C-alpha positions as CSV (number, residue, x, y, z in Angstrom):
1,M,115.3,130.4,-9.6
2,S,117.8,133.1,-10.4
3,D,117.4,136.8,-9.7
4,S,116.5,137.6,-13.3
5,T,113.9,134.7,-13.3
6,L,112.5,136.1,-10.0
7,D,112.0,139.5,-11.7
8,E,110.2,137.7,-14.6
9,Y,108.1,135.7,-12.1
10,H,107.0,138.9,-10.2
11,S,106.2,140.7,-13.5
12,A,104.0,137.7,-14.6
13,L,102.1,137.6,-11.3
14,L,101.4,141.4,-11.5
15,K,100.1,141.0,-15.1
16,L,97.9,138.0,-14.1
17,F,96.3,139.5,-11.0
18,N,94.8,143.0,-10.8
19,T,94.1,142.7,-7.0
20,D,95.7,141.1,-4.0
21,F,96.3,137.3,-4.3
22,G,97.7,134.2,-2.6
23,L,100.2,131.6,-3.8
24,L,100.1,127.9,-3.5
25,I,103.6,126.5,-3.8
26,N,103.6,122.8,-4.6
27,K,107.0,121.4,-3.8
28,K,106.4,118.2,-5.7
29,H,109.6,118.6,-7.8
30,N,113.0,119.6,-6.7
31,Y,114.3,123.0,-7.8
32,T,116.7,125.6,-6.4
33,Y,116.7,129.3,-5.7
34,T,119.5,131.8,-5.3
35,F,119.8,133.1,-1.8
36,N,118.3,136.4,-2.9
37,S,115.4,134.7,-4.7
38,Q,114.6,132.7,-1.6
39,H,114.2,135.8,0.5
40,K,112.3,137.8,-2.1
41,I,110.0,135.3,-3.7
42,A,106.9,136.5,-1.8
43,D,107.9,140.1,-1.2
44,L,105.3,141.6,-3.6
45,R,102.9,143.6,-1.4
46,Q,100.0,142.1,-3.4
47,I,100.8,138.6,-2.1
48,K,98.6,138.2,1.0
49,A,99.0,134.5,1.7
50,V,101.5,131.8,0.8
51,A,100.5,128.1,1.2
52,I,103.3,125.6,0.7
53,V,102.8,121.8,0.3
54,T,105.8,119.6,0.9
55,Y,106.2,115.8,0.3
56,K,109.7,115.0,1.5
57,S,111.4,115.5,4.8
58,S,114.3,117.3,3.1
59,T,111.9,119.7,1.4
60,E,110.0,120.3,4.6
61,A,113.3,121.1,6.5
62,S,114.5,123.6,4.0
63,T,111.1,125.2,3.8
64,R,110.8,125.4,7.5
65,S,114.2,127.1,7.6
66,L,113.2,129.6,5.0
67,L,109.9,130.4,6.8
68,K,111.8,130.8,10.1
69,N,114.3,133.2,8.5
70,R,111.5,135.2,6.9
71,S,109.2,135.4,9.9
72,T,110.1,139.0,10.5
73,A,109.2,140.0,6.9
74,G,105.5,139.7,7.6
75,W,104.8,136.8,5.3
76,N,101.5,135.1,6.0
77,A,102.8,131.7,5.1
78,K,102.0,128.2,6.3
79,M,103.4,124.8,5.3
80,F,101.5,121.5,4.9
81,K,102.1,117.9,4.0
82,D,98.7,117.5,2.3
83,Y,97.6,119.3,-0.9
84,D,93.9,119.5,0.0
85,K,94.7,121.0,3.5
86,T,97.1,123.5,1.8
87,L,94.4,124.6,-0.6
88,A,91.7,124.8,2.1
89,W,94.0,127.1,4.3
90,L,94.8,129.4,1.3
91,R,91.1,129.7,0.4
92,T,90.2,130.5,4.0
93,E,92.9,133.2,4.2
94,L,91.9,134.8,1.0
95,A,88.2,134.7,1.9
96,E,89.0,136.5,5.1
97,L,90.9,139.1,3.1
98,Y,88.2,139.6,0.6
99,N,85.5,139.9,3.4
100,Q,87.6,142.7,4.9
101,Y,87.2,144.6,1.6
102,G,83.5,144.2,1.7
């Protein structure tokens, strides 16, 4: 993902969702990010939770490194190896968020 693609991605998310939301990132296929995109992909204030499912040890290692580097950014993110567990965690995080809103 390039910087310009990241801008398009953020714009599309903001058009799709009119409230806070979560992301499920399915790392089934390999793709690359620019350094800037890696560090800003979940920087929209409306993104309240990011669930990432990985299937390969190499993808898991690179994702773990990214999450470690971004831990001070306040991301609510968690990585899993199982899609169903990933989705369940994301649903729980968002349910808690929406319960706070009443």
